[in-house]
TORFI-81201 format. One record per residue (C-alpha): x, y, z; residue number from 1. Coordinates in steps of 0.05 Angstrom, whole numbers, plus 5000, padded with zeros to 4 digits. Each point is the difference from the previous one (the first is absolute). Layout:
<rec><xx>X</xx><yy>Y</yy><zz>Z</zz><n>NUM</n></rec>
...
END
This chain:
<rec><xx>4158</xx><yy>2937</yy><zz>1772</zz><n>1</n></rec>
<rec><xx>5032</xx><yy>5060</yy><zz>5035</zz><n>2</n></rec>
<rec><xx>5033</xx><yy>5065</yy><zz>4980</zz><n>3</n></rec>
<rec><xx>5046</xx><yy>4997</yy><zz>5060</zz><n>4</n></rec>
<rec><xx>5070</xx><yy>5025</yy><zz>4981</zz><n>5</n></rec>
<rec><xx>5060</xx><yy>4954</yy><zz>4998</zz><n>6</n></rec>
<rec><xx>5073</xx><yy>5015</yy><zz>4986</zz><n>7</n></rec>
<rec><xx>5011</xx><yy>4994</yy><zz>4927</zz><n>8</n></rec>
<rec><xx>5074</xx><yy>5013</yy><zz>4996</zz><n>9</n></rec>
<rec><xx>5056</xx><yy>5027</yy><zz>5039</zz><n>10</n></rec>
<rec><xx>5069</xx><yy>5010</yy><zz>4962</zz><n>11</n></rec>
<rec><xx>5066</xx><yy>5034</yy><zz>5013</zz><n>12</n></rec>
<rec><xx>5021</xx><yy>5033</yy><zz>4935</zz><n>13</n></rec>
<rec><xx>5074</xx><yy>5002</yy><zz>5017</zz><n>14</n></rec>
<rec><xx>5044</xx><yy>4993</yy><zz>4941</zz><n>15</n></rec>
<rec><xx>4939</xx><yy>4978</yy><zz>4958</zz><n>16</n></rec>
<rec><xx>4973</xx><yy>5038</yy><zz>4940</zz><n>17</n></rec>
<rec><xx>4932</xx><yy>5033</yy><zz>4998</zz><n>18</n></rec>
<rec><xx>4947</xx><yy>4951</yy><zz>4979</zz><n>19</n></rec>
<rec><xx>4941</xx><yy>4957</yy><zz>5017</zz><n>20</n></rec>
<rec><xx>4990</xx><yy>4984</yy><zz>5071</zz><n>21</n></rec>
<rec><xx>4935</xx><yy>4965</yy><zz>4997</zz><n>22</n></rec>
<rec><xx>4959</xx><yy>4959</yy><zz>4950</zz><n>23</n></rec>
<rec><xx>4929</xx><yy>4978</yy><zz>5011</zz><n>24</n></rec>
<rec><xx>4996</xx><yy>4927</yy><zz>4998</zz><n>25</n></rec>
<rec><xx>4955</xx><yy>4961</yy><zz>4950</zz><n>26</n></rec>
<rec><xx>4931</xx><yy>4987</yy><zz>5026</zz><n>27</n></rec>
<rec><xx>5001</xx><yy>5061</yy><zz>5045</zz><n>28</n></rec>
<rec><xx>4982</xx><yy>5074</yy><zz>5004</zz><n>29</n></rec>
<rec><xx>5034</xx><yy>5049</yy><zz>5047</zz><n>30</n></rec>
<rec><xx>4970</xx><yy>5061</yy><zz>5034</zz><n>31</n></rec>
<rec><xx>5065</xx><yy>5041</yy><zz>5011</zz><n>32</n></rec>
<rec><xx>4990</xx><yy>5043</yy><zz>5061</zz><n>33</n></rec>
<rec><xx>5069</xx><yy>5027</yy><zz>5020</zz><n>34</n></rec>
<rec><xx>5072</xx><yy>5007</yy><zz>4974</zz><n>35</n></rec>
<rec><xx>5057</xx><yy>5025</yy><zz>5045</zz><n>36</n></rec>
<rec><xx>5072</xx><yy>5016</yy><zz>4985</zz><n>37</n></rec>
<rec><xx>5056</xx><yy>5017</yy><zz>5048</zz><n>38</n></rec>
<rec><xx>5065</xx><yy>5033</yy><zz>4980</zz><n>39</n></rec>
<rec><xx>5053</xx><yy>4965</yy><zz>5042</zz><n>40</n></rec>
<rec><xx>5056</xx><yy>5035</yy><zz>4963</zz><n>41</n></rec>
<rec><xx>5035</xx><yy>5065</yy><zz>5015</zz><n>42</n></rec>
<rec><xx>4977</xx><yy>5041</yy><zz>4940</zz><n>43</n></rec>
<rec><xx>4929</xx><yy>5025</yy><zz>4979</zz><n>44</n></rec>
<rec><xx>4964</xx><yy>4950</yy><zz>4955</zz><n>45</n></rec>
<rec><xx>4940</xx><yy>5000</yy><zz>4953</zz><n>46</n></rec>
<rec><xx>4955</xx><yy>4937</yy><zz>4997</zz><n>47</n></rec>
<rec><xx>4950</xx><yy>4995</yy><zz>4947</zz><n>48</n></rec>
<rec><xx>4940</xx><yy>4950</yy><zz>5001</zz><n>49</n></rec>
<rec><xx>4972</xx><yy>4972</yy><zz>4934</zz><n>50</n></rec>
<rec><xx>4945</xx><yy>4947</yy><zz>4993</zz><n>51</n></rec>
<rec><xx>4998</xx><yy>4962</yy><zz>4933</zz><n>52</n></rec>
<rec><xx>4939</xx><yy>4962</yy><zz>4970</zz><n>53</n></rec>
<rec><xx>5027</xx><yy>4942</yy><zz>4959</zz><n>54</n></rec>
<rec><xx>4932</xx><yy>4990</yy><zz>4967</zz><n>55</n></rec>
<rec><xx>4997</xx><yy>5073</yy><zz>4972</zz><n>56</n></rec>
<rec><xx>5074</xx><yy>5012</yy><zz>5001</zz><n>57</n></rec>
<rec><xx>4987</xx><yy>5067</yy><zz>5035</zz><n>58</n></rec>
<rec><xx>5048</xx><yy>5029</yy><zz>5053</zz><n>59</n></rec>
<rec><xx>4972</xx><yy>5046</yy><zz>5053</zz><n>60</n></rec>
<rec><xx>5043</xx><yy>5049</yy><zz>5040</zz><n>61</n></rec>
<rec><xx>4971</xx><yy>5000</yy><zz>5069</zz><n>62</n></rec>
<rec><xx>5048</xx><yy>5034</yy><zz>5048</zz><n>63</n></rec>
<rec><xx>5065</xx><yy>5039</yy><zz>5002</zz><n>64</n></rec>
<rec><xx>5032</xx><yy>4998</yy><zz>5069</zz><n>65</n></rec>
<rec><xx>5056</xx><yy>5050</yy><zz>5016</zz><n>66</n></rec>
<rec><xx>5039</xx><yy>4969</yy><zz>5060</zz><n>67</n></rec>
<rec><xx>5052</xx><yy>5036</yy><zz>5042</zz><n>68</n></rec>
<rec><xx>5057</xx><yy>4957</yy><zz>5026</zz><n>69</n></rec>
<rec><xx>4968</xx><yy>4953</yy><zz>5051</zz><n>70</n></rec>
<rec><xx>4929</xx><yy>5020</yy><zz>4985</zz><n>71</n></rec>
<rec><xx>4939</xx><yy>4960</yy><zz>4983</zz><n>72</n></rec>
<rec><xx>4939</xx><yy>5017</yy><zz>4961</zz><n>73</n></rec>
<rec><xx>4944</xx><yy>4961</yy><zz>4969</zz><n>74</n></rec>
<rec><xx>4937</xx><yy>4997</yy><zz>4956</zz><n>75</n></rec>
<rec><xx>4931</xx><yy>4977</yy><zz>5025</zz><n>76</n></rec>
<rec><xx>4937</xx><yy>4987</yy><zz>4959</zz><n>77</n></rec>
<rec><xx>4962</xx><yy>4946</yy><zz>4965</zz><n>78</n></rec>
<rec><xx>5023</xx><yy>4971</yy><zz>4933</zz><n>79</n></rec>
<rec><xx>4974</xx><yy>4937</yy><zz>4969</zz><n>80</n></rec>
<rec><xx>5054</xx><yy>4956</yy><zz>4965</zz><n>81</n></rec>
<rec><xx>4985</xx><yy>4939</yy><zz>4957</zz><n>82</n></rec>
<rec><xx>5043</xx><yy>4938</yy><zz>4992</zz><n>83</n></rec>
<rec><xx>5069</xx><yy>5013</yy><zz>4972</zz><n>84</n></rec>
<rec><xx>4993</xx><yy>5075</yy><zz>5010</zz><n>85</n></rec>
<rec><xx>5064</xx><yy>5025</yy><zz>5033</zz><n>86</n></rec>
<rec><xx>5024</xx><yy>5054</yy><zz>5051</zz><n>87</n></rec>
<rec><xx>5065</xx><yy>5033</yy><zz>4978</zz><n>88</n></rec>
<rec><xx>5046</xx><yy>5047</yy><zz>5044</zz><n>89</n></rec>
<rec><xx>5048</xx><yy>5046</yy><zz>4964</zz><n>90</n></rec>
<rec><xx>5053</xx><yy>5035</yy><zz>5044</zz><n>91</n></rec>
<rec><xx>5058</xx><yy>5045</yy><zz>4989</zz><n>92</n></rec>
<rec><xx>5044</xx><yy>4983</yy><zz>5058</zz><n>93</n></rec>
<rec><xx>4998</xx><yy>4950</yy><zz>5060</zz><n>94</n></rec>
<rec><xx>4998</xx><yy>4959</yy><zz>5036</zz><n>95</n></rec>
<rec><xx>4922</xx><yy>4998</yy><zz>5000</zz><n>96</n></rec>
<rec><xx>4959</xx><yy>4956</yy><zz>5043</zz><n>97</n></rec>
<rec><xx>4929</xx><yy>4989</yy><zz>4975</zz><n>98</n></rec>
<rec><xx>4938</xx><yy>4963</yy><zz>5023</zz><n>99</n></rec>
<rec><xx>4929</xx><yy>4997</yy><zz>4976</zz><n>100</n></rec>
<rec><xx>4933</xx><yy>4973</yy><zz>5025</zz><n>101</n></rec>
<rec><xx>4933</xx><yy>4984</yy><zz>4974</zz><n>102</n></rec>
<rec><xx>4946</xx><yy>4946</yy><zz>4993</zz><n>103</n></rec>
<rec><xx>5018</xx><yy>4939</yy><zz>4958</zz><n>104</n></rec>
<rec><xx>4935</xx><yy>4972</yy><zz>4975</zz><n>105</n></rec>
<rec><xx>4985</xx><yy>4936</yy><zz>4961</zz><n>106</n></rec>
<rec><xx>4965</xx><yy>5007</yy><zz>4935</zz><n>107</n></rec>
<rec><xx>4936</xx><yy>4954</yy><zz>5003</zz><n>108</n></rec>
END
């Protein structure tokens, strides 16, 4: 088993409402290591990153990224997510490109 990072999602949030961009699959845990967002629009944008534990029904606000037009920003760290936990992005204007990486580990 390795904690080597892999791409967990890459989405283009054009004309799409804010919402869940990743759900941890059953039988796995994820070590979320990085989340990036790029504002490909012509206006400033705010992107907020939330993690939700399905078991405890708890939402955690992790980052608020203020993006100028054409700018990118990200969050880096280590957060463990269990099966069915979700990553949600909330943004006020777009289009926003987002990608995230981490280690997808099977539960023994």
